[in-house]
C-alpha positions in Angstrom: -24.3 -32.9 94.3 -21.7 -33.4 91.4 -21.9 -30.1 90.5 -21.7 -28.2 93.8 -18.0 -29.9 94.6 -15.9 -26.8 95.7 -12.1 -27.3 94.2 -9.0 -25.7 96.7 -5.8 -25.9 95.1 -2.8 -23.5 96.1 -1.4 -22.4 92.7 2.0 -21.4 92.4 1.8 -18.2 90.6 4.3 -16.3 92.5 6.4 -15.4 93.8 7.7 -14.9 90.4 8.8 -12.1 88.5 6.2 -10.6 86.6 8.2 -9.5 82.7 9.0 -5.5 83.6 7.4 -5.5 86.9 10.9 -5.7 88.3 8.9 -7.0 91.8 8.0 -10.5 92.6 4.4 -10.8 92.4 1.9 -12.4 95.0 1.3 -15.7 95.8 -2.5 -17.0 94.8 -5.0 -19.6 95.6 -7.5 -20.8 93.6 -11.0 -21.7 94.2 -13.0 -23.9 91.0 -16.2 -24.1 90.1 -17.4 -22.6 93.1 -21.3 -22.1 92.5 -22.7 -19.2 92.4 -26.3 -18.8 91.1 -29.0 -21.9 90.1 -31.2 -20.9 87.7 -33.9 -22.9 85.4 -32.3 -26.0 86.7 -28.6 -25.3 85.7 -25.6 -24.6 88.3 -23.7 -21.8 87.3 -20.6 -21.7 88.7 -16.9 -19.5 89.1 -13.2 -19.9 89.3 -11.6 -17.5 92.1 -8.0 -16.7 91.8 -7.1 -14.5 95.8 -4.0 -13.5 96.8 -2.7 -15.3 99.5 -1.6 -13.3 101.6 -3.7 -9.9 101.6 -3.4 -7.8 104.4 -6.7 -6.2 103.8 -9.3 -6.9 101.6 -8.1 -6.7 97.6 -9.7 -5.1 94.3 -11.4 -7.6 92.1 -11.9 -7.5 88.4 -14.1 -10.3 86.8 -13.5 -12.1 83.7 -16.3 -13.1 81.5 -15.3 -15.0 78.3 -16.3 -14.7 75.0 -17.3 -17.6 72.4 -20.4 -16.3 70.0 -22.5 -16.6 73.8 -22.3 -20.7 72.9 -19.4 -21.5 73.9 -15.8 -20.8 75.8 -15.4 -21.3 79.4 -13.9 -19.4 82.7 -10.1 -19.0 82.5 -8.0 -21.1 84.7 -5.0 -18.9 85.8 -4.4 -15.4 86.1 -2.5 -13.0 83.9 0.2 -11.3 84.4 -0.8 -7.9 84.6 -3.8 -8.5 87.3 -1.5 -10.7 89.7 1.2 -8.2 89.7 -1.3 -5.5 91.5 -2.7 -8.0 93.8 -6.4 -7.9 92.0 -8.2 -10.8 93.1 -9.6 -13.0 89.7 -13.3 -14.4 89.4 -14.1 -15.7 85.9 -17.2 -16.8 85.3 -19.9 -19.5 83.2 -23.0 -18.6 82.2 -25.8 -20.4 80.4 -24.9 -20.9 76.5 -26.6 -21.1 73.1 -30.4 -22.0 73.3 -30.0 -22.4 76.8 -28.9 -19.0 77.5 -29.4 -15.9 74.4 -30.8 -12.7 75.9 -31.2 -11.5 78.3 -30.3 -15.0 80.5 -27.0 -15.2 80.1 -26.8 -11.2 80.6 -28.8 -12.1 84.3 -26.6 -14.4 84.7 -23.5 -11.9 85.1 -25.3 -9.7 87.0 -26.0 -12.2 89.3 -22.8 -13.3 89.3 -21.6 -9.8 91.0 -24.0 -10.2 93.6 -23.1 -13.2 94.0 -19.1 -11.9 95.0 -20.0 -8.9 96.3 -22.6 -11.2 98.8 -19.2 -13.0 100.1 -16.4 -10.6 100.2 -15.9 -11.3 103.9 -15.5 -14.9 102.2 -13.1 -13.4 99.7 -11.3 -11.0 101.6 -12.3 -8.8 98.6 -13.8 -5.3 98.0 -17.4 -5.0 97.5 -16.8 -1.4 96.5 -14.0 -1.9 93.9 -15.0 -4.5 91.7 -14.7 -4.3 88.2 -15.4 -6.3 85.2 -13.5 -7.2 81.6 -14.4 -9.4 79.1 -13.7 -9.9 75.6 -16.0 -10.8 71.8 -19.4 -11.9 73.3 -17.8 -11.8 77.0 -17.2 -7.7 76.1 -20.5 -7.4 75.0 -21.8 -9.1 78.1 -18.9 -7.0 80.4 -20.7 -4.1 78.5 -23.6 -4.8 79.7 -23.5 -5.4 83.6 -21.3 -1.7 83.4 -23.8 0.0 81.5 -27.4 -1.2 82.3 -29.2 0.0 85.1 -30.3 -1.5 88.3 -33.9 -2.2 87.1 -32.8 -3.7 84.1 -35.4 -6.3 82.8 -33.1 -9.6 82.4 -35.0 -11.3 85.0 -33.2 -9.9 88.3 -31.4 -11.4 91.5 -31.9 -15.0 92.3 -33.9 -15.2 95.6 -30.8 -15.6 97.8 -28.9 -13.0 95.9 -32.0 -10.5 96.6 -30.2 -6.8 98.1 -27.2 -7.1 96.7 -26.4 -4.6 94.0 -24.7 -6.0 90.4 -23.1 -2.7 90.1 -19.5 -2.0 89.4 -16.9 0.3 89.4 -15.6 0.2 86.0 -15.0 -2.3 82.5 -12.6 -3.0 80.3 -14.2 -4.8 77.0 -12.7 -5.0 74.3 -13.5 -6.4 69.9 -17.4 -6.1 71.5 -20.6 -6.2 69.4 -22.0 -2.9 70.4 -25.3 -2.5 68.1 -26.9 -6.0 67.5 -29.1 -3.9 65.0 -26.3 -2.9 63.0 -24.9 -6.9 63.6 -27.6 -7.7 61.4 -27.4 -6.5 58.6 -23.7 -6.7 58.0 -24.1 -10.4 58.6 -25.3 -12.5 55.5 -28.1 -14.1 55.2 -29.3 -17.5 56.3 -32.4 -18.0 54.6 -32.2 -21.4 52.5 -35.1 -21.6 49.6 -35.5 -25.3 49.1 -37.0 -26.6 46.0 -40.2 -26.8 46.8 -40.8 -23.3 47.7 -39.9 -23.9 51.7 -37.6 -21.8 53.8 -35.6 -23.0 56.4 -32.8 -21.0 57.8 -28.9 -22.9 58.2 -26.7 -23.2 60.7 -23.7 -20.7 61.6 -20.4 -21.2 59.3 -17.0 -20.7 60.7 -16.4 -20.2 56.9 -18.3 -17.1 56.3 -16.9 -13.8 57.2 -19.1 -12.0 59.9 -22.2 -14.8 59.9 -24.2 -13.1 63.0 -27.7 -14.1 61.5 -27.9 -17.4 62.8 -26.7 -16.6 66.0 -28.4 -14.0 66.8 -31.6 -15.8 65.3 -30.8 -18.2 67.8 -29.9 -16.3 70.9 -32.8 -13.9 70.5 -34.9 -16.8 70.4 -36.3 -16.6 66.9 -36.5 -13.2 67.3 -35.0 -10.6 64.5 -35.5 -7.2 64.2 -38.4 -7.4 61.8 -40.5 -5.0 63.2 -40.7 -1.8 65.9 -41.3 -4.0 68.6 -38.6 -6.4 67.9 -35.6 -3.6 66.9 -36.3 -2.4 69.9 -35.3 -5.3 72.1 -32.2 -6.0 70.5 -31.5 -1.9 70.9 -32.1 -2.8 74.5 -29.8 -6.1 74.9 -27.1 -4.1 73.2 -24.0 -1.4 74.6 -25.7 1.0 72.0 -28.8 0.7 73.0 -27.9 2.0 77.0 -25.8 5.0 76.3 -26.5 7.7 79.3 -24.1 9.9 80.9 -23.9 8.1 84.3 -22.0 4.8 83.3 -19.0 3.6 84.9 -15.5 4.2 84.2 -15.3 2.1 80.9 -12.4 1.3 78.6 -13.5 0.3 74.8 -11.4 -1.5 72.4 -11.7 -2.5 69.1 -9.1 -4.1 66.0 -8.6 -2.8 62.8 -9.1 -5.6 60.5 -11.6 -7.9 63.0 -12.8 -10.6 61.2 -15.9 -11.3 63.3 -16.8 -7.8 64.2 -16.4 -5.5 61.4 -16.5 -1.6 61.3 -15.5 -0.6 64.8 -18.4 -0.6 66.7 -16.8 0.0 70.1 -15.6 3.0 68.0 -19.2 4.3 67.9 -20.5 4.1 70.9 -17.8 5.4 72.6 -18.6 8.5 70.5 -21.9 8.6 71.1 -21.1 8.3 75.2 -18.7 11.0 74.8 -21.1 13.2 73.3 -23.1 12.9 76.8 -19.9 13.3 78.6 -19.6 10.1 79.9 -16.5 8.5 81.3 -14.8 6.7 78.2 -11.7 5.7 77.6 -11.1 4.4 73.6 -8.3 2.4 72.0 -7.8 0.7 68.6 -5.5 -2.0 68.2 -3.6 -0.9 64.2 -3.7 -4.3 62.3 -5.4 -5.2 65.0 -7.8 -8.4 64.6 -10.1 -10.2 66.9 -8.2 -10.4 69.6 -6.8 -9.0 73.0 -5.5 -5.2 71.9 -2.5 -4.8 71.3 0.0 -2.3 70.0 2.4 0.1 71.9 1.4 2.2 74.5 -2.0 -0.3 75.6 -0.2 -2.2 78.7 -0.2 1.6 80.1 -3.5 3.0 79.4 -5.0 -0.7 81.0 -2.6 -0.1 83.9 -4.0 3.4 84.5 -7.4 2.6 84.3 -7.3 0.1 86.4 -5.4 2.1 88.9 -8.0 4.8 88.2 -10.9 2.7 88.8 -9.7 -0.1 91.2 -8.2 3.3 93.4 -5.1 1.5 93.6 -1.4 2.5 95.3 1.8 2.3 94.0 
């Protein structure tokens, strides 16, 4: 079947000197478009980047891409800050736009974790040392993977993944919308009244700041937070609705002047979790926009987080 073709490539990522590290990074090989799940007729795939000469099972980072839950794709290479530590990377696809939405895309991401754990021996990875990460929509999804309980009502594992946990050891989520009701209220109206009195709804407009409503309307399959029941659904599908003490360690990051997710969504989530005694670390990129975290000291903070959650040895 065309969608099930496995592409194996040996990549010359290394031995390459990682900037600032002073030691060679391990060589990696990649396996691209590995099917991990078939759901509702959709074959979902992931890309794997695996250390070639690992003498023992390696720790894992699972990358979840952004793109307003409607676009984007898995990465095709591994960043230096993971490669220099010998961390295996899996970058996953999930159902996008109308064929995805909530909770379908959350279910897909959790099933990818289950697939990776099920195939730990095949990939020579440690099933007890799996973190996840993502930015923007991927930040939301990675936080949800980390924070939801085992019995979260997303449809659960597909038959072949029954019995495998979707739990992770830690999560690095950045520039993520964490409160969908707030995000809805921050966005401008998307209702359009015609000359004849009818109401239609416009599509997202990239020129409009914080244009969340058309996207959320689509991703929630037409449901808006217009009643207590619908507000409860919006809460359940975002990190602010999953706050509890016993979440795995989280590294939560905002951009100070983010033009897409306004108002430091991550800071409020971090504070709410800290009030319960959860293990969270917060970073705000001063003058940072909707991008990977920046600023003096951030990469040291990220390194320390990876060392702690993935139990790395220096």
